[in-house]
C-alpha positions in Angstrom: 134.4 -120.8 -77.1 136.3 -118.7 -74.3 137.7 -120.0 -70.7 137.8 -117.1 -68.2 140.6 -118.6 -66.2 143.8 -118.1 -64.3 147.3 -120.2 -65.1 147.7 -121.2 -61.6 144.3 -122.4 -61.0 144.4 -126.3 -61.0 140.4 -126.3 -61.9 141.2 -124.2 -64.7 144.0 -126.2 -65.9 141.9 -129.6 -65.6 139.6 -128.0 -68.0 142.4 -126.7 -70.4 143.7 -129.9 -70.6 140.6 -131.7 -70.9 139.7 -129.3 -74.0 143.1 -129.8 -75.7 142.9 -133.7 -75.3 139.6 -133.4 -77.3 140.5 -131.2 -79.7 138.2 -128.6 -78.7 139.3 -125.0 -79.7 139.6 -122.9 -76.5 140.4 -119.2 -76.2 142.0 -118.9 -73.0 141.5 -115.4 -71.0 143.2 -114.6 -67.9 141.5 -112.8 -65.2 142.0 -111.7 -61.6 139.4 -112.9 -59.5 140.4 -110.5 -56.7 139.4 -107.6 -58.6 135.8 -108.7 -60.1 136.2 -107.9 -63.7 132.8 -107.4 -65.6 133.8 -110.0 -67.9 133.3 -112.8 -65.4 130.7 -111.6 -62.8 128.6 -110.7 -65.7 128.9 -114.6 -66.8 129.3 -116.1 -63.4 127.6 -114.4 -60.1 129.9 -116.1 -57.8 133.0 -114.2 -59.7 134.5 -117.8 -59.6 136.9 -119.6 -62.2 136.9 -121.3 -64.5 133.6 -120.3 -66.5 133.3 -121.2 -70.0 131.9 -119.3 -72.5 130.3 -120.9 -75.2 129.9 -119.6 -78.7 126.0 -119.3 -78.4 126.4 -117.3 -75.5 125.8 -119.7 -73.0 127.7 -119.6 -69.4 129.2 -122.6 -67.6 130.4 -123.2 -64.4 131.9 -124.6 -62.3 135.0 -126.9 -63.6 132.9 -130.3 -63.3 129.8 -128.7 -65.5 132.3 -127.6 -68.0 133.7 -131.1 -68.1 130.9 -132.6 -68.3 129.8 -130.2 -71.2 132.8 -131.1 -72.9 131.7 -134.9 -72.6 128.2 -133.8 -74.4 129.7 -131.7 -77.0 132.2 -134.5 -78.0 129.8 -137.7 -77.6 131.5 -139.3 -74.7 134.8 -138.4 -75.3 135.9 -137.4 -71.8 134.5 -140.4 -69.5 134.0 -144.0 -70.2 130.9 -145.1 -71.4 130.6 -147.9 -68.8 128.4 -146.8 -65.8 131.1 -148.2 -63.4 134.3 -147.1 -64.8 132.3 -143.8 -65.6 131.7 -143.4 -61.7 135.3 -144.5 -60.8 136.3 -141.4 -63.2 133.8 -139.3 -61.4 134.8 -140.2 -57.7 138.5 -139.6 -59.0 137.8 -136.4 -60.2 135.7 -135.4 -57.1 138.5 -136.5 -54.5 141.2 -134.9 -56.8 138.9 -131.5 -56.4 138.5 -131.9 -53.0 142.2 -132.0 -52.1 142.8 -128.8 -54.2 139.7 -127.2 -52.3 141.9 -127.9 -49.0 145.2 -126.9 -50.7 143.5 -123.4 -51.9 142.4 -122.8 -48.4 145.6 -123.1 -46.9 146.9 -120.8 -49.8 144.3 -118.2 -49.1 144.4 -118.3 -45.1 148.5 -117.3 -45.7 148.1 -114.8 -48.5 144.9 -112.8 -47.3 145.4 -112.7 -43.7 147.8 -110.8 -41.7 150.8 -113.1 -40.6 149.5 -112.5 -37.0 146.1 -113.6 -37.7 146.8 -117.0 -39.1 145.2 -120.0 -37.8 147.8 -122.4 -37.7 145.3 -125.2 -36.6 142.8 -124.8 -39.9 146.2 -124.7 -42.0 146.8 -128.3 -40.2 143.3 -129.5 -40.5 143.3 -129.0 -44.4 146.8 -130.2 -44.9 145.5 -133.2 -42.9 143.0 -133.8 -45.5 144.9 -133.5 -48.5 147.4 -135.9 -47.2 144.7 -138.3 -46.6 143.5 -138.0 -50.0 147.5 -138.1 -51.4 147.6 -141.1 -49.0 144.5 -142.8 -50.6 145.5 -142.1 -54.4 149.2 -143.4 -53.6 147.8 -146.8 -52.5 145.2 -147.1 -55.1 147.0 -145.2 -58.3 144.8 -145.1 -61.3 145.5 -146.5 -64.4 145.4 -144.5 -67.7 144.0 -147.4 -69.6 143.8 -147.0 -73.2 142.1 -143.7 -72.8 142.4 -140.6 -70.4 139.4 -139.5 -68.9 138.4 -136.4 -66.9 139.7 -138.1 -63.3 143.2 -138.4 -65.1 142.9 -135.0 -66.0 142.1 -133.6 -62.8 144.7 -135.6 -60.9 147.4 -134.2 -63.2 145.8 -130.8 -62.2 146.3 -131.6 -58.5 149.7 -132.7 -58.6 150.7 -129.6 -61.0 149.1 -127.5 -58.4 151.1 -129.3 -55.4 154.3 -129.1 -56.9 153.7 -125.2 -57.8 152.7 -124.4 -54.4 153.7 -127.3 -52.2 157.3 -128.2 -53.6 159.2 -130.7 -51.6 156.3 -130.9 -49.1 154.4 -133.9 -50.5 156.7 -135.9 -52.9 158.6 -138.2 -50.8 155.6 -139.7 -49.2 153.7 -140.4 -52.4 156.5 -141.9 -55.0 153.7 -143.7 -57.1 151.9 -140.6 -57.5 155.4 -138.7 -59.2 155.3 -142.2 -61.2 151.8 -141.7 -62.0 152.7 -138.3 -63.4 155.1 -139.2 -65.7 153.4 -142.0 -67.0 150.3 -139.2 -67.8 153.0 -137.5 -69.7 153.8 -140.1 -72.1 150.2 -140.2 -72.5 149.5 -136.5 -72.6 152.6 -135.0 -74.1 151.0 -131.6 -74.3 150.6 -131.7 -70.3 154.2 -129.6 -70.0 152.7 -126.7 -71.5 149.2 -126.6 -70.1 150.3 -127.0 -66.4 149.8 -124.3 -63.5 151.7 -121.5 -63.8 152.1 -119.0 -61.2 
């Protein structure tokens, strides 16, 4: 399988970590969404990453769909089988992806607008949402239990992205999450080589 992705993308890295955890062979192909390369646009009309190209020619997007595809091909390897625990994992993943949506909105506002046009109230609103999500996670850090799941990889990818783009802006207020990430590293030693890079 091929994964069209970016090493800085938290959604891409969530998928890459999950594939490694499950023992799925994945050829990561770096693409620049700003240039709209044919390999990406031809396989995802939205031109977004990550996009998975399966060995039988199917294109799967976005990251949640890819994660659920991984779960099916591994016969339940990525999400708990018990309905309540699976729902918890899916909610954790949704919360983490939502935080990343807010963080990316901030990054794009600063990156793609001229400095005098950057709308600080928009940035403040997105940061408030992100920190609200982080506060909830700090107060309720998820247990890693016996087996990692999709929600855990989403949280690790979110914290990696914060470290990459928002270093020293969140850690002091969310010590339980930095502690959680250390526990995750012990459960998933490959984390250091798969984390967000920019």
